[in-house]
C-alpha positions in Angstrom: -83.6 71.1 3.4 -83.7 68.3 0.7 -80.4 66.9 1.9 -81.6 66.6 5.5 -84.7 64.8 4.3 -82.7 62.5 2.3 -80.4 61.8 5.2 -83.4 61.0 7.5 -84.9 58.7 4.8 -81.6 56.9 4.4 -81.1 56.6 8.1 -84.6 55.1 8.6 -84.3 52.7 5.7 -83.6 49.2 6.9 -80.9 47.3 5.1 -81.1 43.5 4.5 -77.8 42.0 5.4 -77.3 38.3 5.3 -74.9 36.9 7.8 -74.0 33.2 7.7 -74.5 31.1 10.8 -70.7 30.5 11.3 -69.7 34.1 10.7 -68.3 34.5 14.3 -66.4 31.2 14.1 -64.8 32.2 10.8 -63.9 35.6 12.1 -62.4 34.3 15.3 -60.5 31.6 13.4 -58.9 34.2 11.1 -58.0 36.4 14.0 -56.4 33.5 15.8 -54.4 32.6 12.6 -53.3 36.2 12.3 -52.1 36.4 15.9 -50.3 33.1 15.4 -48.6 34.3 12.3 -47.4 37.5 14.1 -45.9 35.5 16.9 -44.1 33.1 14.6 -40.3 33.2 14.8 -38.4 34.6 11.9 -36.4 31.3 11.5 -38.5 28.3 12.1 -36.2 25.2 12.5 -39.0 22.7 11.9 -40.0 24.3 8.6 -36.3 24.5 7.6 -35.6 20.8 8.3 -38.8 19.9 6.6 -37.6 21.8 3.5 -34.1 20.3 3.8 -35.4 16.7 4.0 -37.3 17.1 0.8 -34.5 18.4 -1.4 -31.6 16.1 -2.5 -29.2 18.9 -3.5 -29.8 20.8 -0.2 -28.8 17.7 1.7 -25.8 17.1 -0.6 -24.7 20.7 -0.1 -25.0 20.5 3.6 -23.0 17.3 3.7 -20.3 18.9 1.5 -20.1 21.9 3.7 -19.7 19.7 6.8 -17.0 17.7 5.1 -15.1 20.8 4.2 -15.4 22.2 7.7 -14.2 18.9 9.1 -11.2 18.8 6.8 -10.2 22.3 7.8 -10.5 21.5 11.5 -8.3 18.4 10.8 -5.7 20.4 9.1 -5.6 23.0 11.9 -5.2 20.3 14.5 -2.6 18.5 12.5 -0.6 21.7 12.0 -0.9 22.6 15.7 0.4 19.1 16.7 3.4 19.4 14.4 4.2 22.9 15.3 
């Protein structure tokens, strides 16, 4: 009996909750950001090239890899022309 009375008293008690004026705008903004993050591709080329342009050693490594690949292609074509 006491628990039922307590429950009714709790149910009738009004709570004071302060909600800011821009609560809905903040909520929808976060939902939109969450949806955008879910639909983002795994490999973002814009982000990769932005990272690459900011790091000297990354650019140097990419240039070295391109030079090695070009040299290997040159050797293969040279051997095919002689053979």
